[in-house]
C-alpha positions in Angstrom: -6.1 -1.7 -12.8 -7.6 -3.2 -9.7 -6.4 -2.1 -6.3 -7.0 -3.5 -2.8 -6.6 -1.0 0.0 -6.0 -2.8 3.2 -5.5 -1.9 6.9 -3.3 -4.6 8.5 -2.8 -4.9 12.2 -4.7 -3.4 15.1 -4.8 0.2 13.9 -8.4 1.4 14.0 -7.9 4.6 12.0 -8.9 4.4 8.3 -9.8 7.9 7.2 -6.6 8.3 5.1 -7.1 4.8 3.5 -10.6 5.8 2.6 -9.5 9.1 1.1 -6.9 7.3 -1.0 -9.4 4.7 -2.1 -11.8 7.4 -3.2 -9.1 9.3 -5.1 -8.0 6.2 -6.9 -11.6 5.4 -7.8 -12.2 8.9 -9.0 -9.0 8.5 -11.2 -10.6 5.5 -12.9 -9.2 2.5 -10.9 -11.3 -0.3 -9.6 -10.8 -0.2 -5.8 -11.6 -2.8 -3.1 -11.5 -1.7 0.5 -10.7 -4.6 3.0 -11.9 -2.9 6.2 -10.1 -2.5 9.5 -7.8 -4.8 11.5 -7.0 -7.4 8.8 -4.3 -9.9 9.3 -1.7 -10.2 6.6 -3.1 -13.7 5.7 -6.5 -12.2 5.2 -5.1 -9.5 3.0 -3.2 -12.1 0.8 -6.4 -14.2 0.5 -8.5 -11.2 -0.5 -5.9 -10.0 -3.0 -5.9 -13.4 -4.7 -9.6 -13.8 -4.6 -10.3 -10.3 -6.0 -7.5 -10.7 -8.6 -6.0 -7.4 -7.9 -2.9 -5.8 -9.5 -1.8 -3.8 -6.5 -2.3 -4.1 -2.7 -2.1 -0.8 -0.9 -1.3 -1.2 2.8 -2.2 1.7 5.1 -0.2 1.4 8.3 -0.1 3.9 11.1 1.1 1.6 13.9 4.8 1.6 13.2 4.8 -2.1 12.2 5.2 -1.3 8.5 8.2 -3.5 8.0 6.8 -6.6 9.7 3.4 -6.3 8.2 4.7 -5.6 4.6 7.1 -8.5 4.9 4.3 -10.9 5.9 2.0 -9.7 3.0 4.8 -10.0 0.5 5.9 -13.4 1.8 2.3 -14.6 1.7 1.7 -13.4 -1.9 4.9 -15.2 -3.0 4.0 -18.4 -1.1 0.6 -18.5 -3.0 2.2 -17.9 -6.4 0.9 -14.3 -6.5 4.3 -12.5 -6.2 3.4 -10.5 -9.4 0.9 -8.5 -7.3 2.6 -5.2 -6.4 2.5 -4.0 -2.8 2.6 -0.3 -1.9 2.7 1.2 1.6 1.3 4.4 3.0 1.0 6.0 6.4 3.4 6.8 9.2 6.7 5.7 7.6 9.9 7.4 8.9 12.2 8.4 6.1 14.9 6.1 7.4 12.5 3.1 6.9 11.7 3.7 3.2 14.8 2.0 1.9 14.2 -1.1 4.1 10.7 -1.4 2.7 11.9 -1.1 -0.9 14.5 -3.8 -0.3 11.7 -6.0 1.0 10.0 -5.7 -2.3 7.5 -2.9 -1.7 7.0 -1.1 -5.0 6.2 2.4 -3.6 6.2 4.1 -0.2 3.8 7.1 0.4 4.8 8.7 3.8 2.1 10.7 5.7 1.4 13.9 3.9 2.0 12.7 0.4 -0.5 14.7 -1.8 -3.2 12.7 -3.5 -2.2 13.7 -7.0 1.3 12.3 -6.4 -0.3 9.0 -5.2 -2.5 8.8 -8.2 0.4 9.7 -10.5 2.5 6.9 -9.1 -0.3 4.4 -9.8 -0.5 5.7 -13.4 3.3 5.5 -13.9 3.9 9.2 -13.9 5.2 9.6 -10.3 8.6 9.8 -8.9 10.2 6.7 -7.5 10.1 6.1 -3.7 13.0 7.2 -1.7 13.7 10.3 -3.8 14.5 13.4 -1.8 11.0 14.7 -2.8 9.1 11.7 -1.5 6.6 12.9 1.0 6.9 16.5 -0.2 4.8 16.2 -3.3 
């Protein structure tokens, strides 16, 4: 599985994204890191160009719904709607359901343990929105 870890928007903090990228790489995934301050359009283009299976958005700015929607819409518009999108970062519990309705495959709130993130990528994790999400 090939994963693109991306930092959309103006948020300049990428420590968590890099930690997740390394954990996924250590678990055997091919990981591409997009770098900071990418537009949703740049992320869509890179996902298509790199032929990834999953885009992981790391969002700390509070704009998770808007940025996720723009990435999902962009993928669909380019015929790449089969690429899954997951979101991690500062996501209040009340926003998880909204992200899932948009088409986000998984949500990893701040503090989700790395083994739980890796397990979700391998199909062994709990679905988003469960009462245990963020406590794993």
